[in-house]
C-alpha positions in Angstrom: -57.7 -5.4 178.6 -56.4 -2.6 180.1 -59.5 -0.2 181.1 -59.7 3.5 180.2 -58.5 4.5 183.7 -55.2 3.0 183.4 -54.7 4.7 180.1 -55.4 8.4 181.8 -52.5 7.9 184.3 -49.8 7.6 181.5 -48.4 10.6 180.1 -49.2 12.2 176.9 -46.0 11.2 175.3 -46.3 7.7 176.4 -49.8 7.2 175.1 -48.9 8.4 171.7 -46.2 5.4 171.4 -48.6 3.3 173.0 -51.8 4.1 170.2 -48.3 4.0 167.9 -47.4 0.2 168.7 -51.2 -1.1 169.0 -51.7 0.0 165.7 -48.8 -1.7 164.0 -49.7 -4.8 165.9 -54.0 -4.0 165.1 -52.3 -4.0 161.3 -50.4 -7.3 161.3 -52.8 -9.2 163.0 -55.3 -7.9 160.4 -53.2 -9.5 157.7 -52.9 -13.0 160.1 -56.8 -13.0 159.8 -56.8 -12.3 156.3 -54.0 -15.4 155.8 -56.0 -17.5 158.5 -52.9 -18.0 160.7 -54.5 -15.8 163.8 -54.2 -18.3 166.4 -56.9 -16.5 168.4 -59.7 -14.1 166.1 -61.1 -12.8 169.4 -57.2 -11.3 170.3 -57.7 -8.7 167.0 -61.6 -7.7 168.7 -60.0 -7.2 171.8 -56.7 -5.4 169.8 -59.1 -3.1 168.0 -61.3 -2.2 171.2 -58.0 -1.2 173.1 -56.8 0.9 170.5 -60.2 2.7 170.7 -59.6 3.5 174.0 -56.5 4.3 174.0 -57.4 6.9 171.1 -60.7 8.3 172.9 -58.4 9.1 175.9 -55.6 10.5 173.8 -58.3 12.6 172.3 -59.7 13.8 175.8 -56.0 14.8 176.8 -55.5 16.7 173.7 -58.3 18.7 174.2 -58.0 19.2 177.8 -54.3 20.8 177.3 -55.6 22.8 174.6 -58.4 24.0 176.4 -55.8 25.3 179.6 -54.2 27.7 177.0 
């Protein structure tokens, strides 16, 4: 589990790529959860929370870059 400050150290492009990758991971886990093949359902919750943290930091970065222009 990463904290928000660890995502803030990433570049904007790297964070966008990480968000896309984590979104795919959440979708895959959602399918596995529905099919009851997910090993640990708590991992799904943690992955969703990490994705939310990433998206929050991404929004902050975009807002800050827009304000600087």
